[in-house]
N, C-alpha and C positions, 0 to 999 in steps of 0.2 A: 749538713752535707748538700742539701738542695741549694742553699744560698751560695755555697762555694762553687757549685757546678754552673750556676746561672748568672751570678753577679760579678763583674770584673773587679779585681782588687783595686783598681784606680778610683772606684766609687768611694768617697770619703766616709759615708755613714749610711746606716739603714735604721729608720725609725718606724716603730710600730705604734698603733693606737691601742690603748688598754681598755677601751670602752666595753662595758658589759661584764668585765671580769671583776671579781672582788679585788680590793687593794692587795690582799695576800696573794691571790692567783697571779696578778700582774707582776708582782715583785718576784715570785717564784719563777715565772716564765722568763723574765729579764735575766735572772740569775742563771737559768739553764742555758740561755742563748750566749752567755758570757763564760761558760765553763771552759771552752777550748779557745785556742788563739784564733783570732779573726783578722783578716787583712783590712777590715773597716771597723769603724766605731758602731756598735750595736746598742740601741737604746729604745725608749718609747716615749710617747707623749705623756708627761707626768700629771697633767691637770687633774683628772678625776681620781687617778690612783694615788695622788698625793693629798688632795684637798678634801675628799669626801668625809672621812672620819673627823678631820679638823673642824669642818663646818658643822657637822652634826654635834660635836662636843661643845662648840661655841654657842650655837643656837641663837646668836644675836644678843646674848646676855653678857653684860660687863663682868659679872662675877665668874664667868667661865673662860675669860680670856687666857689666863695662865694655863689652865688645863688644855685649852686648844693649842696654845703655843708648844706645850710639852708633847702633845700628840703630833703636831707638825714636825717637830724635831725627831721623834721616833720614826715617822714615815720617811723623812729625808735620810736618816741614817740607814734605814733598811734598804732604800733604793740605791744609796751610795754603795753599800756593800754588794748589792745585786749587780750593779754596774761593773764591779770588779770580779764578779763570779764567786763572791765569798759570803753570800747571805745564807743563814741557817734557818730562818723562820722562827727563831726563839723569841718569846716575849710578845707575840702578836695579840692584839685585843680581839674580842669577839666581833666588834664593829668592823675591823679590817677584813674579816672573813666573809662578810655579807656581800653578795653579788650586787652589781650596780646596773644590770640590764633593765632597760625600760622599753617595753614593746611600743613600737611606733614613734619613738623619740626622734624629733627633728631639731636641727639647729636653726 
């Protein structure tokens, strides 16, 4: 409601950062933002919310590549559904539930 009251419909899209949230939290929040009809495209920066579990699964080891690819596909599907407001949260790994907040993190 706040966004609808403050942001003109002519704005093509609104993107949020997912930093500090777990992958699961970020995906659930994206899903919630897309439950109703919006005059703009609502999404978020997928970097950490899409890559964290994949990179953790891979760990730089050749034998983990397939598992990391499967994890990336799972995260991509979850965020795709959330983008449509159809994400249910089923089948999430424990790693996806871990928060990613890093105190004092700078780019």
